[in-house]
C-alpha positions in Angstrom: -107.0 -11.4 184.8 -103.7 -9.9 183.6 -100.7 -9.3 185.9 -99.1 -5.9 185.7 -95.4 -5.7 186.2 -93.8 -2.2 186.8 -90.5 -3.4 185.5 -92.0 -4.1 182.0 -91.7 -0.9 180.0 -93.7 -2.4 177.1 -96.8 -2.2 179.2 -96.9 1.6 178.8 -98.4 3.0 175.6 -99.1 6.3 174.1 -102.4 7.6 172.9 -102.0 5.7 169.6 -101.5 2.4 171.4 -97.8 2.3 170.5 -95.1 1.6 173.1 -92.6 4.5 173.7 -89.8 2.1 172.8 -91.4 1.4 169.4 -91.8 5.1 168.7 -88.2 5.8 169.7 -86.9 2.9 167.5 -88.9 4.1 164.5 -87.7 7.7 165.0 -84.1 6.5 165.3 -84.4 4.4 162.1 -85.9 7.4 160.2 -82.9 9.5 161.3 -80.5 6.8 160.1 -82.3 6.6 156.7 -81.6 10.3 156.2 -77.9 10.0 157.3 -77.5 7.0 154.9 -79.0 9.0 152.1 -76.6 11.9 152.7 -73.6 9.6 153.0 -74.4 8.1 149.6 -74.8 11.6 148.0 -71.6 12.8 149.6 -69.7 9.7 148.4 -71.0 10.1 144.8 -70.0 13.8 144.8 -66.6 13.0 146.3 -66.0 10.4 143.5 -67.2 12.9 140.9 -65.0 15.8 142.2 -61.9 13.6 142.3 -62.5 12.4 138.8 -62.8 16.1 137.7 -59.4 16.8 139.3 -60.6 19.1 142.1 -58.4 19.8 145.1 -59.3 19.3 148.8 -61.2 22.5 149.4 -63.0 22.2 146.0 -64.0 18.7 146.9 -65.2 19.7 150.3 -67.3 22.6 148.8 -68.8 20.3 146.2 -69.8 17.8 148.8 -71.4 20.4 151.0 -73.2 21.9 148.0 -74.5 18.6 146.9 -75.8 17.5 150.3 -77.2 21.0 150.9 -79.0 21.0 147.6 -80.5 17.6 148.5 -81.6 19.0 151.9 -83.4 22.0 150.3 -85.1 19.6 147.8 -86.2 17.4 150.7 -87.6 20.4 152.6 -89.6 21.6 149.6 -90.8 18.1 148.9 -91.8 17.6 152.5 -93.6 21.0 152.6 -95.2 20.7 149.2 -96.3 17.1 149.1 -96.1 15.3 152.4 -97.5 17.9 154.7 -100.8 18.3 152.8 -101.0 14.5 152.5 -100.6 14.1 156.3 -103.2 16.8 156.9 -105.6 15.2 154.5 -105.0 11.8 156.1 -105.6 13.3 159.5 -109.0 14.7 158.5 -109.9 11.5 156.7 -109.1 9.4 159.7 -111.1 11.8 161.9 -114.1 11.4 159.6 -113.7 7.6 159.6 -113.4 7.5 163.4 -116.6 9.6 163.7 -118.4 7.2 161.4 -117.0 4.2 163.3 -118.2 5.6 166.6 -121.6 6.2 165.1 -122.0 2.5 164.3 -120.2 1.4 167.5 -123.5 0.0 168.8 -123.1 -2.9 166.4 -120.0 -4.0 168.3 -121.1 -6.4 171.1 -117.7 -6.1 172.8 -117.7 -2.3 173.1 -117.9 -2.5 176.9 -114.9 -4.8 177.2 -112.4 -2.1 176.1 -113.2 1.5 175.1 -109.6 2.1 174.0 -108.5 0.9 170.6 -104.9 -0.2 170.7 -102.7 -1.2 167.8 -99.3 -2.7 167.8 -96.6 -1.8 165.3 -93.6 -4.1 165.1 -90.5 -2.3 163.6 -89.3 -5.5 161.8 -90.2 -3.9 158.4 -88.3 -0.8 159.3 -85.3 -3.0 160.2 -85.5 -4.7 156.8 -85.5 -1.4 155.0 -82.7 -0.1 157.2 -80.6 -3.2 156.4 -81.3 -2.8 152.7 -80.4 0.9 152.6 -77.3 0.3 154.7 -76.2 -2.3 152.1 -76.9 0.1 149.2 -75.0 2.9 150.9 -72.1 0.7 151.8 -72.0 -0.7 148.2 -71.8 2.9 146.9 -68.6 3.4 148.8 -66.9 0.6 147.0 -68.5 0.7 143.5 -68.2 4.0 141.8 -70.7 3.4 139.0 -73.2 2.1 141.5 -72.5 5.2 143.6 -73.5 7.4 140.7 -76.6 5.4 139.9 -77.8 5.2 143.5 -77.2 8.9 144.2 -78.9 10.0 141.0 -81.9 8.0 142.0 -81.9 9.9 145.3 -82.0 13.2 143.4 -78.3 14.0 143.2 -76.9 16.2 140.5 -73.1 16.7 140.2 -71.6 20.0 141.2 
């Protein structure tokens, strides 16, 4: 028998079996990834504009154009590649779930719990976040690295 404590928020899960805290952490990390990417692009463009001899307003315009261009690229990539992939993955998982429920009679523990829960630990996300933070921070101090890193993210100088 398991004790239930109302003060333990980890006990609550969503329909996927994830705790709300895990979902919130993963969403926050995804947002930080995007901000780090834009910071690296902005720094590379700033360095490039300064090396070209641009003044303050030209530098500002170039940074806005470079990050805006990246945003448009990301939107088209999301719409053109990731959305169909997610939709296809959804239908594939639905088909697999239907197949699994069809052979569910083979599972002798099926009456123990009818809810499939999974746990996702955000430690991998933390590792990637630390690595991307390191790379973005390094791009602020190493101009050549800044160009290489930003170019790898899709940056083109303005």
